[in-house]
N, C-alpha and C positions, 0 to 999 in steps of 0.2 A: 288227195285231201293234206297230204303233209306239205305239199310244194303251196299250197293256199296260205297253212300255219306257218311256214318261211316267212312268206310274204308279208305276211300280218306283223308278225316280229321286227323283218328288216325296215318296215313303216314305220315303227316306233323309235328305232334307231336314227333313222333317217331325218324324222321332225321333231324329235324331242331332247335335246343337248341335254336334258336332266335326267336320262337314262343310263346307267351306270354299266349293268351288266344283266345276262341274260337271266339269272334268277331273279333277279329285281322284277324284270320288266313282264314274266310270266305268273309273278304271284300278286303285284300290287299295280297293274293299269287295269282301272275298270272298263275303259274302252274296247280294249282289246279281249276282256271276258264277255263284255257283250256282241261285239261281232260275233264268236266263238259261238255263244248260246244262239244268237239269229239263226247261223249258219244250221243249227240243227231243227230248230222251230221252221225254219222254212221249208227245211227237207220235207219235214211230214204237213206241212203247208197244201205243199204240192202234189202232194200223196192224198189229199183230199182229208187228213187226220186234224181236222180244224181245233176242235176242243183241245186235243193233246198238245197242238202246235201253239194256242194260245194260254195254255198252262204255262209253259216253257217261256213263252214271252214275257208274263207276267211275274216270274221266278227271278229272270233275265233283269226285270224293273226291280224288283226287291232288293235286289244284291247290289247292281251297280247303278242304281237311279237314270236309267237311259231305256227308253221304253219305243222299242222297235216294232211295229207290228209286223208277225211275220208272214205277210203277203209282200212286203218291201223288199225290193231286189238292191242287193249293194254288192258291188265292182271289188276289185283286188286291190289290195295296198291302200285301201281306206284307214286313216286313223282319226279317230275321236278322242280330242285331246281335253282333259277335264270335265270330263261331258254328262256331268249332274246335270238333269232338267231334260236334255236332249229329247225330243219326239219327231219319229218319222214315221209318217201314215202309211197305210196298206197299199196303196200305189204309187208310192213313191218309188223313184230308181235313182241310185247314188253311183255314178262313173268311177272308174278307177283313178287312184290315186288321189282322192278326194280327203278333205283336212275340215275337219267339222271341230267347232268349240262349244262350249257349256251355254246349255240354254236354246239351243240351237230348236227352232220348230219346222219342218217339213210337213205341213198341213193342208187340208182341205177347205174349200170354201161353199160348197153344198153337197144334199144328203143321196143325191141319186149314186146309184150302182153303177160305175164307171171309173176311166180312170178321172181322179178328181186331185190327185197330189203331184209336186212338184218331179223334173227330172233336172238332177246334175249332172252336167258333162264331166269329160274328163280333165283331172286337175284343178279342182273347184277348190275354193278356200272362203268356209263361210263365217264370220266372225261372232264372236259373243251374243247370246239374247235375239240373232237376227231371226225372222222370222219370214218363210219363202213359202206364199199361199198360194192355191190351185193348180191348176193342171198345164204349169208353164214350163218352160227351159232354160236352163241357166247353161251358157255357151262354156265350150272347152275353157280352161284355165282362165275364168270369171275370179272377182274377188267379192264378196258380200262385205260390206263393213258393219261395225258391231254397233246392234240396234236397230239395224234398217229393217224395213217393212215392205219386200218387195212382192207385186201383185201381175207383173207383167213379164214378159222374155226378156231374156238379157243377151243380146249377143258375145261370141265368143271373146276372149282378152279383153274383157270390159271389167272396171272399177263403179261399183255402184254401192250409192251410199244415201240415208237420208229415209224418211217417211212420207210420202212413199218414197220407194227407193227409185233412183233417177242415175242411170250412168254418167260417169264425171269424168271419166277417163278412160283412155283404150289404149291398148300396150300391146306388144308384140309378146308370145308368150315367153316369161322368162324362166328361171331356175328359181329353186325351189326358196332359196333364201330370198330375193327379192319378194316371191308372193306373200310372205312370212312377215313384211317391213309392214306393219298397219298404223305404225307413226306417220307415214307419206299421205293415207287416204285425207282427203278433202275435207274439212268439216262444213256442213250446207248452212248451218245454225249460225256458226262465225261468221261465213260470206253474205247470209242476211243481215245481220246486224252491221259488219261493216257496210254495207251499202246503203243503211239506213242513216248511218252516222257521215257518209259522204253528203247523203240527200240534205241531211240538217245542215252541214257546212255551206253549202251549195246557196239552199235559202237565206241561214244568215247573212250570206254574202250581198246576195240581191236585194235583202232588206236594207242592208246598211246605204246599198248604193240609191234605192230610192229615199232614203232619208234624206241624202247631201244631196239628190236632185231638188226636192222639193223643200227642204231649209226645215225639217222635223228633225228635233233631236230624240234621242232615245229616253229621258226623264217624262219629257212631254208626253210620249205614246204612252207610258207607264203610267202617268195621272190619268189622261182619258181614258185608258183602257180600265184601271180601278173605279173611274166615276160611275162608267158604264155598268160595271158588275154590281156596284150598290145600288143605282138606280134600280136595275132590273129585280134586285134582292129586297128593295123596299115595295116594290109593287106587287111582288109575289105575297109579300109578308100582310100588306093592305088589303089583298085580293079576294 
C-alpha cells in the first residue's frame, strides 16, 4: 500500500510542473485524493460490502468532484489532473500510467449487467471533456483529443479526435512530454472547412472558364438570376 501511495505521488510530480512540494501535493490535489478514496471503496466492493463501498464513493465525489464507481479498476501511476466532472463507470478499467483531464467520461451504452464500460491501456492520455463510451478498448499509449466522443476500439499508439472519434495519427510510443503536446492534434473541423473552401475555389474557377468559353459575363448572369428569382416570387404571390 505504501509503495502504491509513493507511485501516486510520483505521478503527480512527473505530470504536473506546477507541483512544488510534497505537502502541497498531499493537501491540494483532489485527483490524488480521489484515487486513494477509490482504492478504499474498491477494497470493500471486492469483499461485497457494496453499500459501504458506494457510500465511500459518494463521499469521494462530494469532496473531489470526481465520480469513480467502486467497481472500476484503476492501475498504478494514474494521474487525474484538474479532475472536476470526471466519471468512471463500474466496469471501466484504467491501465497503468494513464493521464485523465477534467470532464472525462468513461461511460456505458446499455443497461445489461456485464462489461459495458471502456478499457484504457497503459499510458493513455484522455483530453478534457472527452467521452469514451461502451465496452471498447483504447490501445496502449494512445491519445484522445479534448471533446472527442469515442465509440470504437482504438489501436495502440494512435491519436483520436472528433465526434465520432477518428484515428488521425499513428506514432511510436513517445515520452511523456510528447504525449502532453495537445497543440499538435489535428483539428477535424478546420480540415472540413478548409476542404469546403478549396471546393468553392475550384467551382469558381470552373465557372469563370465556362463564362469565357460561352461569352457570358458575370453581370449578365446576376441580372438573369435576379429576374428569375423575381419571376418565381411574383408567381407565388399571385398563386
